[in-house]
PDB file of all heavy atoms in Angstrom:
ATOM      1  N   MET A   1     138.075  95.992  93.059  1.00  0.00           N
ATOM      2  CA  MET A   1     136.740  96.237  93.628  1.00  0.00           C
ATOM      3  C   MET A   1     135.693  96.221  92.513  1.00  0.00           C
ATOM      4  O   MET A   1     135.904  96.796  91.453  1.00  0.00           O
ATOM      5  CB  MET A   1     136.746  97.591  94.360  1.00  0.00           C
ATOM      6  CG  MET A   1     135.441  97.883  95.070  1.00  0.00           C
ATOM      7  SD  MET A   1     135.402  99.527  95.821  1.00  0.00           S
ATOM      8  CE  MET A   1     136.637  99.382  97.082  1.00  0.00           C
ATOM      9  N   SER A   2     134.582  95.569  92.766  1.00  0.00           N
ATOM     10  CA  SER A   2     133.545  95.469  91.734  1.00  0.00           C
ATOM     11  C   SER A   2     132.762  96.771  91.616  1.00  0.00           C
ATOM     12  O   SER A   2     132.813  97.630  92.492  1.00  0.00           O
ATOM     13  CB  SER A   2     132.581  94.335  92.070  1.00  0.00           C
ATOM     14  OG  SER A   2     131.752  94.702  93.150  1.00  0.00           O
ATOM     15  N   ASP A   3     132.013  96.888  90.509  1.00  0.00           N
ATOM     16  CA  ASP A   3     131.165  98.072  90.306  1.00  0.00           C
ATOM     17  C   ASP A   3     130.149  98.198  91.438  1.00  0.00           C
ATOM     18  O   ASP A   3     129.864  99.283  91.912  1.00  0.00           O
ATOM     19  CB  ASP A   3     130.419  97.971  88.970  1.00  0.00           C
ATOM     20  CG  ASP A   3     131.362  98.124  87.795  1.00  0.00           C
ATOM     21  OD1 ASP A   3     132.472  98.645  87.992  1.00  0.00           O
ATOM     22  OD2 ASP A   3     130.982  97.718  86.681  1.00  0.00           O
ATOM     23  N   LEU A   4     129.602  97.052  91.862  1.00  0.00           N
ATOM     24  CA  LEU A   4     128.591  97.068  92.913  1.00  0.00           C
ATOM     25  C   LEU A   4     129.175  97.615  94.208  1.00  0.00           C
ATOM     26  O   LEU A   4     128.550  98.434  94.875  1.00  0.00           O
ATOM     27  CB  LEU A   4     128.039  95.654  93.143  1.00  0.00           C
ATOM     28  CG  LEU A   4     126.929  95.528  94.190  1.00  0.00           C
ATOM     29  CD1 LEU A   4     125.723  96.374  93.777  1.00  0.00           C
ATOM     30  CD2 LEU A   4     126.507  94.088  94.366  1.00  0.00           C
ATOM     31  N   GLN A   5     130.397  97.216  94.553  1.00  0.00           N
ATOM     32  CA  GLN A   5     131.035  97.716  95.769  1.00  0.00           C
ATOM     33  C   GLN A   5     131.290  99.213  95.683  1.00  0.00           C
ATOM     34  O   GLN A   5     131.070  99.938  96.643  1.00  0.00           O
ATOM     35  CB  GLN A   5     132.340  96.973  96.026  1.00  0.00           C
ATOM     36  CG  GLN A   5     132.128  95.546  96.513  1.00  0.00           C
ATOM     37  CD  GLN A   5     133.429  94.771  96.574  1.00  0.00           C
ATOM     38  OE1 GLN A   5     134.268  94.928  95.704  1.00  0.00           O
ATOM     39  NE2 GLN A   5     133.581  93.938  97.578  1.00  0.00           N
ATOM     40  N   GLN A   6     131.729  99.692  94.522  1.00  0.00           N
ATOM     41  CA  GLN A   6     131.979 101.123  94.354  1.00  0.00           C
ATOM     42  C   GLN A   6     130.674 101.904  94.483  1.00  0.00           C
ATOM     43  O   GLN A   6     130.620 102.937  95.130  1.00  0.00           O
ATOM     44  CB  GLN A   6     132.617 101.388  92.992  1.00  0.00           C
ATOM     45  CG  GLN A   6     134.062 100.919  92.932  1.00  0.00           C
ATOM     46  CD  GLN A   6     134.654 101.026  91.538  1.00  0.00           C
ATOM     47  OE1 GLN A   6     133.944 101.322  90.581  1.00  0.00           O
ATOM     48  NE2 GLN A   6     135.939 100.779  91.422  1.00  0.00           N
ATOM     49  N   GLU A   7     129.611 101.397  93.861  1.00  0.00           N
ATOM     50  CA  GLU A   7     128.316 102.058  93.951  1.00  0.00           C
ATOM     51  C   GLU A   7     127.821 102.055  95.399  1.00  0.00           C
ATOM     52  O   GLU A   7     127.212 103.002  95.856  1.00  0.00           O
ATOM     53  CB  GLU A   7     127.291 101.344  93.059  1.00  0.00           C
ATOM     54  CG  GLU A   7     127.467 101.584  91.585  1.00  0.00           C
ATOM     55  CD  GLU A   7     127.142 103.016  91.184  1.00  0.00           C
ATOM     56  OE1 GLU A   7     126.150 103.572  91.695  1.00  0.00           O
ATOM     57  OE2 GLU A   7     127.872 103.589  90.372  1.00  0.00           O
ATOM     58  N   SER A   8     128.075 100.972  96.110  1.00  0.00           N
ATOM     59  CA  SER A   8     127.595 100.843  97.487  1.00  0.00           C
ATOM     60  C   SER A   8     128.178 101.920  98.389  1.00  0.00           C
ATOM     61  O   SER A   8     127.547 102.317  99.358  1.00  0.00           O
ATOM     62  CB  SER A   8     127.944  99.466  98.041  1.00  0.00           C
ATOM     63  OG  SER A   8     127.241  98.469  97.353  1.00  0.00           O
ATOM     64  N   ASN A   9     129.386 102.380  98.071  1.00  0.00           N
ATOM     65  CA  ASN A   9     129.993 103.424  98.877  1.00  0.00           C
ATOM     66  C   ASN A   9     129.183 104.713  98.789  1.00  0.00           C
ATOM     67  O   ASN A   9     129.150 105.498  99.725  1.00  0.00           O
ATOM     68  CB  ASN A   9     131.441 103.691  98.420  1.00  0.00           C
ATOM     69  CG  ASN A   9     132.323 102.494  98.706  1.00  0.00           C
ATOM     70  OD1 ASN A   9     132.008 101.674  99.562  1.00  0.00           O
ATOM     71  ND2 ASN A   9     133.414 102.380  97.986  1.00  0.00           N
ATOM     72  N   ARG A  10     128.538 104.930  97.665  1.00  0.00           N
ATOM     73  CA  ARG A  10     127.734 106.140  97.479  1.00  0.00           C
ATOM     74  C   ARG A  10     126.359 105.988  98.118  1.00  0.00           C
ATOM     75  O   ARG A  10     125.983 106.747  98.980  1.00  0.00           O
ATOM     76  CB  ARG A  10     127.563 106.427  95.984  1.00  0.00           C
ATOM     77  CG  ARG A  10     128.430 107.553  95.526  1.00  0.00           C
ATOM     78  CD  ARG A  10     128.025 108.179  94.214  1.00  0.00           C
ATOM     79  NE  ARG A  10     127.014 107.489  93.481  1.00  0.00           N
ATOM     80  CZ  ARG A  10     127.140 107.043  92.237  1.00  0.00           C
ATOM     81  NH1 ARG A  10     128.263 107.231  91.595  1.00  0.00           N
ATOM     82  NH2 ARG A  10     126.157 106.445  91.626  1.00  0.00           N
ATOM     83  N   CYS A  11     125.611 104.992  97.658  1.00  0.00           N
ATOM     84  CA  CYS A  11     124.266 104.783  98.186  1.00  0.00           C
ATOM     85  C   CYS A  11     123.922 103.299  98.065  1.00  0.00           C
ATOM     86  O   CYS A  11     123.544 102.845  96.983  1.00  0.00           O
ATOM     87  CB  CYS A  11     123.257 105.636  97.425  1.00  0.00           C
ATOM     88  SG  CYS A  11     121.592 105.455  98.071  1.00  0.00           S
ATOM     89  N   PRO A  12     124.062 102.557  99.135  1.00  0.00           N
ATOM     90  CA  PRO A  12     123.899 101.106  99.093  1.00  0.00           C
ATOM     91  C   PRO A  12     122.540 100.651  98.550  1.00  0.00           C
ATOM     92  O   PRO A  12     122.489  99.710  97.768  1.00  0.00           O
ATOM     93  CB  PRO A  12     124.054 100.675 100.542  1.00  0.00           C
ATOM     94  CG  PRO A  12     124.626 101.824 101.265  1.00  0.00           C
ATOM     95  CD  PRO A  12     124.379 103.048 100.457  1.00  0.00           C
ATOM     96  N   ILE A  13     121.483 101.320  98.943  1.00  0.00           N
ATOM     97  CA  ILE A  13     120.148 100.889  98.536  1.00  0.00           C
ATOM     98  C   ILE A  13     119.956 101.064  97.027  1.00  0.00           C
ATOM     99  O   ILE A  13     119.510 100.143  96.348  1.00  0.00           O
ATOM    100  CB  ILE A  13     119.040 101.666  99.300  1.00  0.00           C
ATOM    101  CG1 ILE A  13     119.178 101.449 100.812  1.00  0.00           C
ATOM    102  CG2 ILE A  13     117.665 101.247  98.819  1.00  0.00           C
ATOM    103  CD1 ILE A  13     119.050 100.001 101.250  1.00  0.00           C
ATOM    104  N   GLU A  14     120.323 102.235  96.515  1.00  0.00           N
ATOM    105  CA  GLU A  14     120.192 102.476  95.072  1.00  0.00           C
ATOM    106  C   GLU A  14     121.031 101.492  94.270  1.00  0.00           C
ATOM    107  O   GLU A  14     120.585 100.969  93.249  1.00  0.00           O
ATOM    108  CB  GLU A  14     120.599 103.906  94.727  1.00  0.00           C
ATOM    109  CG  GLU A  14     119.535 104.928  95.034  1.00  0.00           C
ATOM    110  CD  GLU A  14     119.957 106.322  94.605  1.00  0.00           C
ATOM    111  OE1 GLU A  14     120.857 106.457  93.754  1.00  0.00           O
ATOM    112  OE2 GLU A  14     119.374 107.285  95.119  1.00  0.00           O
ATOM    113  N   ALA A  15     122.246 101.242  94.726  1.00  0.00           N
ATOM    114  CA  ALA A  15     123.136 100.316  94.026  1.00  0.00           C
ATOM    115  C   ALA A  15     122.550  98.907  94.032  1.00  0.00           C
ATOM    116  O   ALA A  15     122.592  98.206  93.018  1.00  0.00           O
ATOM    117  CB  ALA A  15     124.506 100.309  94.680  1.00  0.00           C
ATOM    118  N   LEU A  16     122.010  98.501  95.156  1.00  0.00           N
ATOM    119  CA  LEU A  16     121.425  97.171  95.271  1.00  0.00           C
ATOM    120  C   LEU A  16     120.205  97.030  94.361  1.00  0.00           C
ATOM    121  O   LEU A  16     120.065  96.026  93.645  1.00  0.00           O
ATOM    122  CB  LEU A  16     121.028  96.907  96.728  1.00  0.00           C
ATOM    123  CG  LEU A  16     120.497  95.510  97.029  1.00  0.00           C
ATOM    124  CD1 LEU A  16     121.542  94.456  96.685  1.00  0.00           C
ATOM    125  CD2 LEU A  16     120.102  95.408  98.493  1.00  0.00           C
ATOM    126  N   ILE A  17     119.354  98.056  94.355  1.00  0.00           N
ATOM    127  CA  ILE A  17     118.167  98.030  93.492  1.00  0.00           C
ATOM    128  C   ILE A  17     118.577  97.958  92.022  1.00  0.00           C
ATOM    129  O   ILE A  17     118.047  97.154  91.258  1.00  0.00           O
ATOM    130  CB  ILE A  17     117.274  99.265  93.747  1.00  0.00           C
ATOM    131  CG1 ILE A  17     116.639  99.155  95.136  1.00  0.00           C
ATOM    132  CG2 ILE A  17     116.212  99.401  92.659  1.00  0.00           C
ATOM    133  CD1 ILE A  17     115.924 100.400  95.587  1.00  0.00           C
ATOM    134  N   GLU A  18     119.547  98.767  91.643  1.00  0.00           N
ATOM    135  CA  GLU A  18     120.016  98.781  90.262  1.00  0.00           C
ATOM    136  C   GLU A  18     120.587  97.420  89.869  1.00  0.00           C
ATOM    137  O   GLU A  18     120.325  96.900  88.789  1.00  0.00           O
ATOM    138  CB  GLU A  18     121.071  99.870  90.089  1.00  0.00           C
ATOM    139  CG  GLU A  18     121.459 100.105  88.644  1.00  0.00           C
ATOM    140  CD  GLU A  18     122.441 101.257  88.505  1.00  0.00           C
ATOM    141  OE1 GLU A  18     122.276 102.268  89.216  1.00  0.00           O
ATOM    142  OE2 GLU A  18     123.361 101.132  87.681  1.00  0.00           O
ATOM    143  N   HIS A  19     121.353  96.831  90.773  1.00  0.00           N
ATOM    144  CA  HIS A  19     121.950  95.517  90.524  1.00  0.00           C
ATOM    145  C   HIS A  19     120.853  94.455  90.352  1.00  0.00           C
ATOM    146  O   HIS A  19     120.909  93.632  89.434  1.00  0.00           O
ATOM    147  CB  HIS A  19     122.879  95.154  91.686  1.00  0.00           C
ATOM    148  CG  HIS A  19     123.694  93.937  91.443  1.00  0.00           C
ATOM    149  ND1 HIS A  19     124.657  93.868  90.459  1.00  0.00           N
ATOM    150  CD2 HIS A  19     123.693  92.728  92.053  1.00  0.00           C
ATOM    151  CE1 HIS A  19     125.214  92.670  90.483  1.00  0.00           C
ATOM    152  NE2 HIS A  19     124.652  91.964  91.427  1.00  0.00           N
ATOM    153  N   CYS A  20     119.851  94.496  91.219  1.00  0.00           N
ATOM    154  CA  CYS A  20     118.740  93.535  91.139  1.00  0.00           C
ATOM    155  C   CYS A  20     117.948  93.706  89.850  1.00  0.00           C
ATOM    156  O   CYS A  20     117.550  92.722  89.233  1.00  0.00           O
ATOM    157  CB  CYS A  20     117.812  93.687  92.344  1.00  0.00           C
ATOM    158  SG  CYS A  20     118.554  93.088  93.866  1.00  0.00           S
ATOM    159  N   LEU A  21     117.730  94.945  89.437  1.00  0.00           N
ATOM    160  CA  LEU A  21     117.010  95.202  88.185  1.00  0.00           C
ATOM    161  C   LEU A  21     117.785  94.653  86.990  1.00  0.00           C
ATOM    162  O   LEU A  21     117.203  94.069  86.077  1.00  0.00           O
ATOM    163  CB  LEU A  21     116.751  96.694  88.008  1.00  0.00           C
ATOM    164  CG  LEU A  21     115.669  97.294  88.900  1.00  0.00           C
ATOM    165  CD1 LEU A  21     115.622  98.814  88.731  1.00  0.00           C
ATOM    166  CD2 LEU A  21     114.309  96.689  88.590  1.00  0.00           C
ATOM    167  N   THR A  22     119.097  94.831  87.032  1.00  0.00           N
ATOM    168  CA  THR A  22     119.937  94.314  85.952  1.00  0.00           C
ATOM    169  C   THR A  22     119.833  92.792  85.890  1.00  0.00           C
ATOM    170  O   THR A  22     119.650  92.221  84.820  1.00  0.00           O
ATOM    171  CB  THR A  22     121.408  94.737  86.158  1.00  0.00           C
ATOM    172  OG1 THR A  22     121.453  96.163  86.171  1.00  0.00           O
ATOM    173  CG2 THR A  22     122.292  94.226  85.045  1.00  0.00           C
ATOM    174  N   LEU A  23     119.945  92.145  87.037  1.00  0.00           N
ATOM    175  CA  LEU A  23     119.842  90.685  87.076  1.00  0.00           C
ATOM    176  C   LEU A  23     118.473  90.219  86.626  1.00  0.00           C
ATOM    177  O   LEU A  23     118.353  89.248  85.864  1.00  0.00           O
ATOM    178  CB  LEU A  23     120.113  90.168  88.497  1.00  0.00           C
ATOM    179  CG  LEU A  23     121.542  90.284  88.995  1.00  0.00           C
ATOM    180  CD1 LEU A  23     121.642  89.809  90.444  1.00  0.00           C
ATOM    181  CD2 LEU A  23     122.479  89.461  88.120  1.00  0.00           C
ATOM    182  N   THR A  24     117.424  90.901  87.077  1.00  0.00           N
ATOM    183  CA  THR A  24     116.061  90.533  86.705  1.00  0.00           C
ATOM    184  C   THR A  24     115.867  90.637  85.200  1.00  0.00           C
ATOM    185  O   THR A  24     115.270  89.760  84.574  1.00  0.00           O
ATOM    186  CB  THR A  24     115.038  91.442  87.436  1.00  0.00           C
ATOM    187  OG1 THR A  24     115.244  91.310  88.829  1.00  0.00           O
ATOM    188  CG2 THR A  24     113.614  91.054  87.094  1.00  0.00           C
ATOM    189  N   THR A  25     116.401  91.692  84.601  1.00  0.00           N
ATOM    190  CA  THR A  25     116.302  91.882  83.154  1.00  0.00           C
ATOM    191  C   THR A  25     117.026  90.758  82.421  1.00  0.00           C
ATOM    192  O   THR A  25     116.509  90.201  81.450  1.00  0.00           O
ATOM    193  CB  THR A  25     116.883  93.251  82.750  1.00  0.00           C
ATOM    194  OG1 THR A  25     116.171  94.266  83.452  1.00  0.00           O
ATOM    195  CG2 THR A  25     116.753  93.487  81.259  1.00  0.00           C
ATOM    196  N   GLU A  26     118.219  90.411  82.897  1.00  0.00           N
ATOM    197  CA  GLU A  26     118.984  89.337  82.263  1.00  0.00           C
ATOM    198  C   GLU A  26     118.240  88.013  82.356  1.00  0.00           C
ATOM    199  O   GLU A  26     118.179  87.252  81.394  1.00  0.00           O
ATOM    200  CB  GLU A  26     120.368  89.217  82.913  1.00  0.00           C
ATOM    201  CG  GLU A  26     121.287  90.365  82.557  1.00  0.00           C
ATOM    202  CD  GLU A  26     122.602  90.319  83.315  1.00  0.00           C
ATOM    203  OE1 GLU A  26     122.884  89.314  83.996  1.00  0.00           O
ATOM    204  OE2 GLU A  26     123.351  91.305  83.213  1.00  0.00           O
ATOM    205  N   ILE A  27     117.655  87.737  83.523  1.00  0.00           N
ATOM    206  CA  ILE A  27     116.902  86.492  83.718  1.00  0.00           C
ATOM    207  C   ILE A  27     115.679  86.477  82.801  1.00  0.00           C
ATOM    208  O   ILE A  27     115.392  85.470  82.144  1.00  0.00           O
ATOM    209  CB  ILE A  27     116.476  86.335  85.190  1.00  0.00           C
ATOM    210  CG1 ILE A  27     117.715  86.071  86.055  1.00  0.00           C
ATOM    211  CG2 ILE A  27     115.460  85.217  85.356  1.00  0.00           C
ATOM    212  CD1 ILE A  27     117.487  86.215  87.542  1.00  0.00           C
ATOM    213  N   ALA A  28     114.967  87.595  82.730  1.00  0.00           N
ATOM    214  CA  ALA A  28     113.777  87.676  81.880  1.00  0.00           C
ATOM    215  C   ALA A  28     114.135  87.477  80.407  1.00  0.00           C
ATOM    216  O   ALA A  28     113.431  86.768  79.683  1.00  0.00           O
ATOM    217  CB  ALA A  28     113.077  89.022  82.078  1.00  0.00           C
ATOM    218  N   ASN A  29     115.227  88.087  79.976  1.00  0.00           N
ATOM    219  CA  ASN A  29     115.657  87.941  78.585  1.00  0.00           C
ATOM    220  C   ASN A  29     116.030  86.499  78.272  1.00  0.00           C
ATOM    221  O   ASN A  29     115.688  85.972  77.212  1.00  0.00           O
ATOM    222  CB  ASN A  29     116.834  88.865  78.284  1.00  0.00           C
ATOM    223  CG  ASN A  29     116.420  90.319  78.205  1.00  0.00           C
ATOM    224  OD1 ASN A  29     115.244  90.633  78.045  1.00  0.00           O
ATOM    225  ND2 ASN A  29     117.379  91.207  78.316  1.00  0.00           N
ATOM    226  N   THR A  30     116.737  85.853  79.191  1.00  0.00           N
ATOM    227  CA  THR A  30     117.125  84.457  79.005  1.00  0.00           C
ATOM    228  C   THR A  30     115.892  83.569  78.955  1.00  0.00           C
ATOM    229  O   THR A  30     115.778  82.673  78.115  1.00  0.00           O
ATOM    230  CB  THR A  30     118.054  83.998  80.150  1.00  0.00           C
ATOM    231  OG1 THR A  30     119.194  84.846  80.171  1.00  0.00           O
ATOM    232  CG2 THR A  30     118.500  82.565  79.958  1.00  0.00           C
ATOM    233  N   HIS A  31     114.949  83.832  79.850  1.00  0.00           N
ATOM    234  CA  HIS A  31     113.712  83.055  79.923  1.00  0.00           C
ATOM    235  C   HIS A  31     112.926  83.197  78.618  1.00  0.00           C
ATOM    236  O   HIS A  31     112.455  82.207  78.055  1.00  0.00           O
ATOM    237  CB  HIS A  31     112.880  83.549  81.112  1.00  0.00           C
ATOM    238  CG  HIS A  31     111.685  82.717  81.400  1.00  0.00           C
ATOM    239  ND1 HIS A  31     111.776  81.470  81.964  1.00  0.00           N
ATOM    240  CD2 HIS A  31     110.361  82.950  81.198  1.00  0.00           C
ATOM    241  CE1 HIS A  31     110.550  80.968  82.093  1.00  0.00           C
ATOM    242  NE2 HIS A  31     109.681  81.852  81.636  1.00  0.00           N
ATOM    243  N   ALA A  32     112.804  84.427  78.136  1.00  0.00           N
ATOM    244  CA  ALA A  32     112.091  84.680  76.876  1.00  0.00           C
ATOM    245  C   ALA A  32     112.795  83.991  75.709  1.00  0.00           C
ATOM    246  O   ALA A  32     112.144  83.397  74.845  1.00  0.00           O
ATOM    247  CB  ALA A  32     111.993  86.182  76.622  1.00  0.00           C
ATOM    248  N   ALA A  33     114.110  84.044  75.687  1.00  0.00           N
ATOM    249  CA  ALA A  33     114.883  83.411  74.614  1.00  0.00           C
ATOM    250  C   ALA A  33     114.678  81.899  74.634  1.00  0.00           C
ATOM    251  O   ALA A  33     114.553  81.272  73.574  1.00  0.00           O
ATOM    252  CB  ALA A  33     116.363  83.747  74.758  1.00  0.00           C
ATOM    253  N   ASN A  34     114.633  81.315  75.827  1.00  0.00           N
ATOM    254  CA  ASN A  34     114.404  79.872  75.932  1.00  0.00           C
ATOM    255  C   ASN A  34     113.031  79.489  75.396  1.00  0.00           C
ATOM    256  O   ASN A  34     112.885  78.477  74.711  1.00  0.00           O
ATOM    257  CB  ASN A  34     114.549  79.406  77.387  1.00  0.00           C
ATOM    258  CG  ASN A  34     115.982  79.410  77.855  1.00  0.00           C
ATOM    259  OD1 ASN A  34     116.902  79.428  77.052  1.00  0.00           O
ATOM    260  ND2 ASN A  34     116.186  79.400  79.152  1.00  0.00           N
ATOM    261  N   HIS A  35     112.016  80.294  75.711  1.00  0.00           N
ATOM    262  CA  HIS A  35     110.662  80.032  75.206  1.00  0.00           C
ATOM    263  C   HIS A  35     110.625  80.147  73.685  1.00  0.00           C
ATOM    264  O   HIS A  35     110.007  79.326  73.008  1.00  0.00           O
ATOM    265  CB  HIS A  35     109.653  81.007  75.825  1.00  0.00           C
ATOM    266  CG  HIS A  35     109.140  80.549  77.151  1.00  0.00           C
ATOM    267  ND1 HIS A  35     108.197  79.572  77.289  1.00  0.00           N
ATOM    268  CD2 HIS A  35     109.477  80.926  78.399  1.00  0.00           C
ATOM    269  CE1 HIS A  35     107.961  79.368  78.572  1.00  0.00           C
ATOM    270  NE2 HIS A  35     108.719  80.178  79.270  1.00  0.00           N
ATOM    271  N   LEU A  36     111.263  81.182  73.153  1.00  0.00           N
ATOM    272  CA  LEU A  36     111.290  81.397  71.713  1.00  0.00           C
ATOM    273  C   LEU A  36     111.989  80.231  71.015  1.00  0.00           C
ATOM    274  O   LEU A  36     111.502  79.712  70.006  1.00  0.00           O
ATOM    275  CB  LEU A  36     112.001  82.709  71.397  1.00  0.00           C
ATOM    276  CG  LEU A  36     112.081  83.109  69.930  1.00  0.00           C
ATOM    277  CD1 LEU A  36     110.675  83.246  69.337  1.00  0.00           C
ATOM    278  CD2 LEU A  36     112.838  84.407  69.778  1.00  0.00           C
ATOM    279  N   GLN A  37     113.111  79.808  71.566  1.00  0.00           N
ATOM    280  CA  GLN A  37     113.865  78.698  70.988  1.00  0.00           C
ATOM    281  C   GLN A  37     113.026  77.423  70.998  1.00  0.00           C
ATOM    282  O   GLN A  37     112.994  76.682  70.015  1.00  0.00           O
ATOM    283  CB  GLN A  37     115.155  78.495  71.780  1.00  0.00           C
ATOM    284  CG  GLN A  37     116.120  77.518  71.144  1.00  0.00           C
ATOM    285  CD  GLN A  37     117.427  77.441  71.895  1.00  0.00           C
ATOM    286  OE1 GLN A  37     117.485  77.743  73.084  1.00  0.00           O
ATOM    287  NE2 GLN A  37     118.473  77.041  71.219  1.00  0.00           N
ATOM    288  N   ALA A  38     112.320  77.162  72.097  1.00  0.00           N
ATOM    289  CA  ALA A  38     111.477  75.972  72.192  1.00  0.00           C
ATOM    290  C   ALA A  38     110.338  76.038  71.173  1.00  0.00           C
ATOM    291  O   ALA A  38     110.015  75.037  70.529  1.00  0.00           O
ATOM    292  CB  ALA A  38     110.913  75.839  73.605  1.00  0.00           C
ATOM    293  N   ALA A  39     109.738  77.215  71.012  1.00  0.00           N
ATOM    294  CA  ALA A  39     108.641  77.375  70.055  1.00  0.00           C
ATOM    295  C   ALA A  39     109.131  77.166  68.625  1.00  0.00           C
ATOM    296  O   ALA A  39     108.466  76.506  67.824  1.00  0.00           O
ATOM    297  CB  ALA A  39     108.016  78.767  70.203  1.00  0.00           C
ATOM    298  N   LEU A  40     110.294  77.712  68.308  1.00  0.00           N
ATOM    299  CA  LEU A  40     110.851  77.548  66.967  1.00  0.00           C
ATOM    300  C   LEU A  40     111.176  76.078  66.694  1.00  0.00           C
ATOM    301  O   LEU A  40     110.923  75.569  65.602  1.00  0.00           O
ATOM    302  CB  LEU A  40     112.112  78.405  66.801  1.00  0.00           C
ATOM    303  CG  LEU A  40     111.870  79.909  66.732  1.00  0.00           C
ATOM    304  CD1 LEU A  40     113.205  80.653  66.771  1.00  0.00           C
ATOM    305  CD2 LEU A  40     111.102  80.286  65.486  1.00  0.00           C
ATOM    306  N   LYS A  41     111.714  75.410  67.687  1.00  0.00           N
ATOM    307  CA  LYS A  41     112.061  73.998  67.557  1.00  0.00           C
ATOM    308  C   LYS A  41     110.784  73.178  67.303  1.00  0.00           C
ATOM    309  O   LYS A  41     110.754  72.298  66.454  1.00  0.00           O
ATOM    310  CB  LYS A  41     112.760  73.521  68.833  1.00  0.00           C
ATOM    311  CG  LYS A  41     113.554  72.241  68.658  1.00  0.00           C
ATOM    312  CD  LYS A  41     114.291  71.868  69.942  1.00  0.00           C
ATOM    313  CE  LYS A  41     115.425  72.823  70.243  1.00  0.00           C
ATOM    314  NZ  LYS A  41     116.185  72.420  71.441  1.00  0.00           N
ATOM    315  N   GLU A  42     109.731  73.502  68.048  1.00  0.00           N
ATOM    316  CA  GLU A  42     108.449  72.804  67.901  1.00  0.00           C
ATOM    317  C   GLU A  42     107.877  73.046  66.499  1.00  0.00           C
ATOM    318  O   GLU A  42     107.403  72.109  65.850  1.00  0.00           O
ATOM    319  CB  GLU A  42     107.471  73.298  68.966  1.00  0.00           C
ATOM    320  CG  GLU A  42     106.212  72.468  69.074  1.00  0.00           C
ATOM    321  CD  GLU A  42     105.332  72.920  70.228  1.00  0.00           C
ATOM    322  OE1 GLU A  42     105.867  73.105  71.342  1.00  0.00           O
ATOM    323  OE2 GLU A  42     104.127  73.107  69.995  1.00  0.00           O
ATOM    324  N   ASP A  43     107.925  74.277  66.032  1.00  0.00           N
ATOM    325  CA  ASP A  43     107.445  74.600  64.673  1.00  0.00           C
ATOM    326  C   ASP A  43     108.233  73.831  63.623  1.00  0.00           C
ATOM    327  O   ASP A  43     107.667  73.326  62.653  1.00  0.00           O
ATOM    328  CB  ASP A  43     107.571  76.104  64.390  1.00  0.00           C
ATOM    329  CG  ASP A  43     106.531  76.925  65.132  1.00  0.00           C
ATOM    330  OD1 ASP A  43     105.583  76.318  65.670  1.00  0.00           O
ATOM    331  OD2 ASP A  43     106.666  78.149  65.165  1.00  0.00           O
ATOM    332  N   PHE A  44     109.539  73.732  63.819  1.00  0.00           N
ATOM    333  CA  PHE A  44     110.396  73.028  62.865  1.00  0.00           C
ATOM    334  C   PHE A  44     110.035  71.544  62.828  1.00  0.00           C
ATOM    335  O   PHE A  44     109.928  70.951  61.750  1.00  0.00           O
ATOM    336  CB  PHE A  44     111.869  73.207  63.262  1.00  0.00           C
ATOM    337  CG  PHE A  44     112.819  72.524  62.317  1.00  0.00           C
ATOM    338  CD1 PHE A  44     113.075  73.050  61.062  1.00  0.00           C
ATOM    339  CD2 PHE A  44     113.421  71.332  62.682  1.00  0.00           C
ATOM    340  CE1 PHE A  44     113.944  72.422  60.176  1.00  0.00           C
ATOM    341  CE2 PHE A  44     114.294  70.685  61.813  1.00  0.00           C
ATOM    342  CZ  PHE A  44     114.555  71.236  60.561  1.00  0.00           C
ATOM    343  N   VAL A  45     109.819  70.956  64.002  1.00  0.00           N
ATOM    344  CA  VAL A  45     109.457  69.531  64.071  1.00  0.00           C
ATOM    345  C   VAL A  45     108.099  69.304  63.384  1.00  0.00           C
ATOM    346  O   VAL A  45     107.939  68.361  62.616  1.00  0.00           O
ATOM    347  CB  VAL A  45     109.416  69.049  65.534  1.00  0.00           C
ATOM    348  CG1 VAL A  45     108.792  67.666  65.646  1.00  0.00           C
ATOM    349  CG2 VAL A  45     110.822  69.045  66.130  1.00  0.00           C
ATOM    350  N   LEU A  46     107.157  70.191  63.640  1.00  0.00           N
ATOM    351  CA  LEU A  46     105.832  70.062  63.027  1.00  0.00           C
ATOM    352  C   LEU A  46     105.934  70.218  61.505  1.00  0.00           C
ATOM    353  O   LEU A  46     105.335  69.440  60.757  1.00  0.00           O
ATOM    354  CB  LEU A  46     104.870  71.124  63.577  1.00  0.00           C
ATOM    355  CG  LEU A  46     104.413  70.916  65.018  1.00  0.00           C
ATOM    356  CD1 LEU A  46     103.593  72.115  65.490  1.00  0.00           C
ATOM    357  CD2 LEU A  46     103.603  69.633  65.149  1.00  0.00           C
ATOM    358  N   ALA A  47     106.709  71.180  61.056  1.00  0.00           N
ATOM    359  CA  ALA A  47     106.872  71.401  59.612  1.00  0.00           C
ATOM    360  C   ALA A  47     107.560  70.196  58.979  1.00  0.00           C
ATOM    361  O   ALA A  47     107.190  69.773  57.876  1.00  0.00           O
ATOM    362  CB  ALA A  47     107.681  72.670  59.369  1.00  0.00           C
ATOM    363  N   SER A  48     108.536  69.635  59.640  1.00  0.00           N
ATOM    364  CA  SER A  48     109.264  68.483  59.105  1.00  0.00           C
ATOM    365  C   SER A  48     108.360  67.254  59.023  1.00  0.00           C
ATOM    366  O   SER A  48     108.432  66.498  58.057  1.00  0.00           O
ATOM    367  CB  SER A  48     110.468  68.160  60.004  1.00  0.00           C
ATOM    368  OG  SER A  48     111.365  69.221  60.018  1.00  0.00           O
ATOM    369  N   SER A  49     107.510  67.085  60.029  1.00  0.00           N
ATOM    370  CA  SER A  49     106.658  65.889  60.024  1.00  0.00           C
ATOM    371  C   SER A  49     105.522  65.997  59.018  1.00  0.00           C
ATOM    372  O   SER A  49     104.989  64.987  58.572  1.00  0.00           O
ATOM    373  CB  SER A  49     106.105  65.647  61.445  1.00  0.00           C
ATOM    374  OG  SER A  49     105.261  66.724  61.821  1.00  0.00           O
ATOM    375  N   ASN A  50     105.174  67.216  58.629  1.00  0.00           N
ATOM    376  CA  ASN A  50     104.129  67.404  57.632  1.00  0.00           C
ATOM    377  C   ASN A  50     104.664  67.214  56.213  1.00  0.00           C
ATOM    378  O   ASN A  50     103.890  67.171  55.255  1.00  0.00           O
ATOM    379  CB  ASN A  50     103.483  68.800  57.755  1.00  0.00           C
ATOM    380  CG  ASN A  50     102.615  68.892  59.002  1.00  0.00           C
ATOM    381  OD1 ASN A  50     102.171  67.895  59.544  1.00  0.00           O
ATOM    382  ND2 ASN A  50     102.385  70.107  59.469  1.00  0.00           N
ATOM    383  N   GLY A  51     105.978  67.152  56.129  1.00  0.00           N
ATOM    384  CA  GLY A  51     106.665  66.806  54.911  1.00  0.00           C
ATOM    385  C   GLY A  51     106.479  67.730  53.766  1.00  0.00           C
ATOM    386  O   GLY A  51     106.615  67.447  52.637  1.00  0.00           O
TER     387      GLY A  51
END
């Protein structure tokens, strides 16, 4: 049984909210990391082309 199912036995709404917050945080972190990686890559290309 998953953690979410065990939590649901206690209070389904709280467990669902907590699960959604966790997923949202993970998505936000991944999104931010992708932006940072793209910015660093762009800076590297610009620095390389300026020689």
